[in-house]
N, C-alpha and C positions, 0 to 999 in steps of 0.2 A: 504493501500501501503506500509505503513511505517512497518506494522507487517511482510509482506513479504520481504523487502529488509534487515531488520536487520540481520536475520540470513545468508541471502547471504553475506551480507558485510563482517560479521564475520568469513564465511567460506574461502572467498577469501584473508581476511589478515591472516589467518591461513596457507593457501597454498602458498600463498608468503613468509610468514616469516619462514616457514618450509623449502622452498626451499632454501633460504637466507642463513638460519642456516647450512642445508646440505653441500651447496656448501664452507661456510668457515671453515669447520671442517679440523685439521690438522692429521697427521698421527696417529692412534691408537686413535681417539677421542680427542687429546689435540687442545686446540684452539691455533692457530698460532699467533706469535707476529705480531706487527703492521708493523715491517720491512718485515716478511714472507709476510703477507699481499699485502703490495706495489708490491714486486717481481711477485707475483703471478697472481695480477690483469696485470701486464705490460706483462707478458708472453703471458697470455690468450691472450690478446688485438692483440700481434704479431703475434700469431698462426693463429688467424681469420683472420689479415689482410693479412697473406702470402698465407693463402689458397684461397683467393678470389682473389689476384692478378695472383695466378697461372692457374687460370682457364681460357683457351686457349680462345681467341675471344670473353669472356664475363666479362672481368675483368674492371675496372673502367679506362678511359681511359687516357694514361699517360701525355696527353696534360693537362688535367683538374686537376689532381695531381701535375702536373709542376707550375701550377698557383696557386693552394693553398695557403693559410696564415697559415693553423691550420689545422690538422686531428684530429678527435675524433673518437675513435674505442670502442663500446659497445658489446662484445662478449655474449651470451647465456643471451640475456635478457627475464625473462618471462611473457609470456602473460598469465594471467589465467582468465576464466569469468565461472561465473552462476549468469545470470542477470544482476548482475553489473562486467564490466571488469575492468582490472587493468593491467599496466605494471609495473617491477620492473627490475633495473639493474645497472652494475656498470661498469664504462668504463676509458678510459685512453685519455688523450689531449695532443699532442705534437705540439709547435708552430713551425714556421720557424724565425730562427734568423740569423745575420750575420756570426756565426759561425756554422750553421747547425741546425739540429732539437735540440728543446728546451729538457730539463729534462721534464719527463713525469707529469702530474699531473692527480690528481684521482676526476672523477666526478659519479653523481648518474643519473638515467635515471627513471622517474615515469610520471603515468597518469593513466587516469581512464574515463570511459565510463559507461551510464546506457541503458539496452535495452535487446531482447531477444538473448540470446547467450549463449552457453556454451562451454568446451573445454579448451585447455591450450596447448602452443607450447612455444618452446624455439627460438630465432632470435638474429642473429647477425645485427648490424647496422655499418654503417660506414657514418658520416658526414665530409664532405669538407667544411672548413670555407673558402668562396673565396676572402673575402674584408675586407677592416676597418670595414664595418658596420657590418658585422656578427661576426668579431673578437670582436667588443665593446661588441656586445652581450652575447657572451661568457663568457667576463671577469665581466658580473653582476652576483650578487649573485644568481640570479636565472632567467631563460627565458624560455619562452614557444615557442616551435617550431610551426611556422604558426601563431603566435601570435605577440610578439615584433619584431621577426626574419622572415625576409621571405624566404622560403623555397621552392624548387623545386625538383622533383624526378631527379635524376643524370642519363644521358644516359650512356650506357655500349657498351664497344666493343673496338676495337683498334682504331678509328678514331672518331672524332665528326664530326656527318652531318649537314647540313644547316639547317635541321629541328628541330634540338634542340637547336639552337641558341636562342631564346627567353627564354630557361630556364636559361642559363648561365648568366644573370642578377641578380638572385637571390643572396642572401649572403649566403645560405649554400645548397650543394647540398646532399641529403640524397640517401643511399643503402641499402638493407637490404638482409640478405641470411637466407632461413628458409626451413629445410628439404633438404639441398643441392642445392634448386634454387637460383640465386642470380640477383637482377634487380634493377631497381632505384625505391626508395619508395617514397610514399606519406604519409606523418607522420604528423598529426595535434594532438594540444590538449597534446604534450609531454612536460613535464619540465624537463628541466639540472639546476641541481644544484650542485655546488662544494662540494665533500666530505671533507672536511676542518678537519673532526677529523683525516682522516687518514694523508692529506698532512701536518698537524701541528706535527703529530706525528713522521712523516718519515722526513721532510725538516724543520719543525721548523716554516713553513711561510704558507700564504695561498695559493690557487691554482692562484689567481691574483697577488700575490707576485712572485710567483715562473714564471708566465710565461710572467711577464714584467721585471724580472731582467736579462733574459739570461744566468741564471744557466746553465752549462752543464749537461748532464746525468750522474748521479753515476752509478756504474759500476752493481748494483743488479736489477737496473730499465732499462738497456740500451737497452732492445729487441725492444721495440717499435719504438724507434729513428733508430736503425738499419735498422730496416724493411722498415720504410719508405725512408731512405737514399737511398737502394738498387734500389728503383724507381723514385728516386727523390733528385738529388744532389744540385739544387739551393738554395743560401744561400740570406736570405734578405737584403735587400740595408742598410748600416749602419743609425742608426738615426742621422739628421742633427745636427750638433754642433750648439751650442746657443750662 
């Protein structure tokens, strides 16, 4: 069995790395700077979020977005499989603050599974972090969706029906879009980790430090906070004075 899995694992890793390298190339083959990386990741996340919200009668309910404490968008996550499956993607997170949506921070998504499977696809994921428990998990160095964090497939459409009420107790609501089809997503075994190499390169701080500082979005990475503010302008309550 090990002899069978070893080349499959190697092939999967090569596939994911090749796709990652291809998406990170600048113009004419030049590797982009870290500032360009930050701007590119944020713009891709904003484009994916805007595209999802423009889908008539199939978008994320605005009532849920209005209640969310933070939003994570992972555009173009690659799911590749040949006996051993895996996901690899980069995303952006913005948190609601008393001043509006925070400066976006950068996260990685990864996970794997073993089974009889073959194929590959790219999927956009949107995670709504709905309460303090979900936010606490997000601020950890690593958390597993469906493990440490309670997660449910989010409902879609203009309004929230009574039948969806039980799912709204989850700390995180998840959505996915693949091949143009958008729906609530049941995802488990996927790990979310801060990309602190990029966060430190761009902000000089970790993801946790940025998200808890109330830092306003710099101009080059403002696209996702602006996209979120189009659909929800609610501001977080100020922290109580000590």
